[in-house]
N, C-alpha and C positions, 0 to 999 in steps of 0.2 A: 396556442397557449399561453395561457397567461403571463403576463412581464414580468410578474415578479417570480411564481417558477422558472421562467424562460431564467432568469440572473441567477437562481440558485441552482441549474444545471450548468451554467456555464461557469459556474465559480465550483460545480465538485470535478469541473474538467478541469480545470486548472487546477485543485490541490489531486488530481490524479497526475499530472503529468507531473506535479513538485515531489509526490512521492516516490517517482519514478526517477528523479533525479537525486532527491534524497539516499534510494540504498543503492544506486550506480557510484554515490561518493561513497558509501558505507563499504561497497565489497571495494574498490578501490583500496580503503584505508587496512580489510582485513587484508587483501592482495599480499599489499607490501610489506603486510606483516609475517609473510608465509603460509596465512589460511585461505590456504586456496579453496577449501570446501565450504567454508563461511563465506569466499568473496564467491562461490559460483550460486551460493543459496540466494547470495541479494541479487545475484544479477540475474536469477531467475524472477527474483521479488520484481526489479526493476523491469523486464518485460513484462509481467503481467500488470501492473498498472499502465504502462504504455494502452496496453489494451485494452483497459477497461476505460483510460483517457477517450481510446476511440470510440467506443460504447455509447459514451454522453455522444461525442463529435456527431455520429450517426444518426443517435436519435431527438439528435437538433433539428439533421437537416431533414430528415422523414419526418415532424414537426412541423416543416416549412420554416425553421430557424437559421438563421445563417451565423455558426461557431466564431466563437470571438479567441482568440488565440491570446492569453496577458500572460504578461509578463511574470519570470519566475524571479523568484530569491535566490542566492546561490545557497545553496546548505551549508551544513559545518563538512570542517572534513578531516577533524581529530574529534577522538574519545578518549577520554581518560583509562576505560578499561572497554575490553570488548560484552562485558555485562551490563556497563552504561551504554553501549550503545543496540543492544537488545534491547531493555527498557525503554527508548527512545522506539523501538522500533514499534513497540508492541504501544505504548504511551501517543504515535504517531496512529495506527490502526484506529486507536479508541476513538479518536478524536477523526476518521472519515469516519468513522461506524454513527460517530453523534449526527453531521454532517450529512448523513443520508436517511437518517432517523425525522430528521428536523422536514427533514424534502421530501420525506413519505406521509410526515402527518400533514404536511401542508397541500401537496396533491391529493388528501382526502379530502380538507375542507374547500376544495377549490374545486370540488367534483373530476381530476382528471385522472381520469381511471386508467387509458393508458401509459401517464408518467408510473400512477401504482405497480402495476406492472411489471410493467421494464424495472422500478427501483428494487421488486421484491428481486429479482437474480440476485443483487448488492447487499441486501440483507442477508442473505444466504451462506454468500461469499464473504461479508464480513465476520464471518462465527468464525469460518475457518480460519481468517488471516490472525485476530487474536488465537485462535488455539494454536497456531500454530506458532507464533511469537512467544508464547506463554509456555511451550512445552520445550521450546531451546532455551528461555530462561529455568526453565526449571533444571534441566538437563550439568544448565551453564553453574546451579547453588549446588549440584551433587560434584560435581567433576572440578571445581574450579576454575583458574584461568591459567595453569603451568603445569607441565608436566606428560602424563600418559593420560590421561582423561581429558585434557583441553587435546588435543591430536588426536585417540580417538571418537570425539565430539567431532573434530574439524570434518573427518574422515567421513564418520557417517551422515552431515550435512550436505559434504558434496554428491554424493548418492542421487540429491534432488534429482528430478528429472522435470521438466518444462510438462505443464500440461498444454494438449491439442487444445 
């Protein structure tokens, strides 16, 4: 594996772990405010991001590379609103998407076809990740951040089931 691509995969693994860390912090923020459904949604997101990080970890091993775990920054613990929190979810997923696209492009330039095949799954996954965040934001815009609408949205998000 080309060293530039290996390093990019290491950074992406770190980004996936950081995503998990961020979403767990967000889950705590929501749970503390009585929004257990949103907390559940974010905890499921946390778990998915851990699985994504481990996919990079395992792929590096399969390619004969030693995964390097890097330090993570402390995520925020406070947000001004639930809307702002989910705006950050979307912005974060867009950042992840851009990085995966860069890796995919670079893998093509380096003729690393196994890396491109591996990254293709993540490209499709990011479409879903961004769409889910946008859907929550759209619903928040409709119902606002108080009263029955927020209560019902919280209940709906709490029905999310983990993917196997």
